[in-house]
N, C-alpha and C positions, 0 to 999 in steps of 0.2 A: 095554914099546917099542911092542909089536903094540897095545895097547889106545889108546895116545896117537895111533897112525896111524889107527885106525880112528874113534875119537873125531874126530880133525881131517877124516877124509873127511866125517863126519856134519855137521859144522860147514860146511865147503864145500858141502853140497847144500844146507843149510837155510837159507843166506844169500836165498834168493829168497820162503821161507815167512817168514822173519822181519823181514824189509826193512820191509814195512809196519808192523809193530809199534815198530820203531826209530822211524821217521818219526815217527809217532803219537806215541810219550812224549818225544820230543825237542822237539816243537811243544807238547806240554801242559807239559813243565818250562819251557820258555824262554820261553812263551807268545807266540811271532812266530813267522814263518814266514823260515826262514833260507834264504839264497840257496844252496842247496847243491844241486848235478847229482844225478840220479838215479845215474849212476858212484859219485859220491862217497857217495850212501848206502849203496849195495850194497857199497862198499870198508869204511866204517864198522861196516857192520854184519859183515862178516866178519872184521875187526878185533875187535871185541867178544864174537864165537864164540869166535875162536881164544885171546883172553885166557881166557875161561870156561873152555876146555879146559886150558891149561895151570896153571890156579889150582886146576882139580877133579885134574889128574894131582897137583900139586905137591902137596894135601891128603892123598890118598893114598900118597904117595911113589913113585910111578911115572917113570922117566925119561922125559924129556920133550925127545928131540933135535930141534934147531930143522928139521933135513934132512926128518925124518919129518912134523912138522908143517905146513911149506910142501909137502911132498908130498901128505899127505893132502887139505890143502885146496884144493892144485889139482887133483887127481883129483876130488874131490867138486863144484867149481865146475864144470869143464868135461869131468866125467864124459862125459856124454850125448853131447857132439860127439866125443868119443876115440871111446867104443863105434861110433858111427855113421860116423866114418873108417874103423874098423877094420872094419866091418862092408860097408861098398862098396866099399873098396879104393881110394878117390879122397881128396885133400884139398878141405876145404871151399869151397877157391878156385876148384876144376875143376867144380865142378857146374855144371848150366845153371839 
């Protein structure tokens, strides 16, 4: 279960890195420019990466509770902002 959490954290952190790859691949496969916003590409990339984590864990017989997958993805995606808020002791909206 801990491996599923770690893999989902890595998947969440890898969204920014893999998003251009998903965008380019989707354009090459569909041969058209789809009307998808940047936020939707990020969400699509996250869902594909989490699907890969679940498939990988299932193949190796690792239990994958949905809570740990979502928790790991959240920490991966928002980890930098969470660490900055903890380090500064302020909420992101309170900063000048």
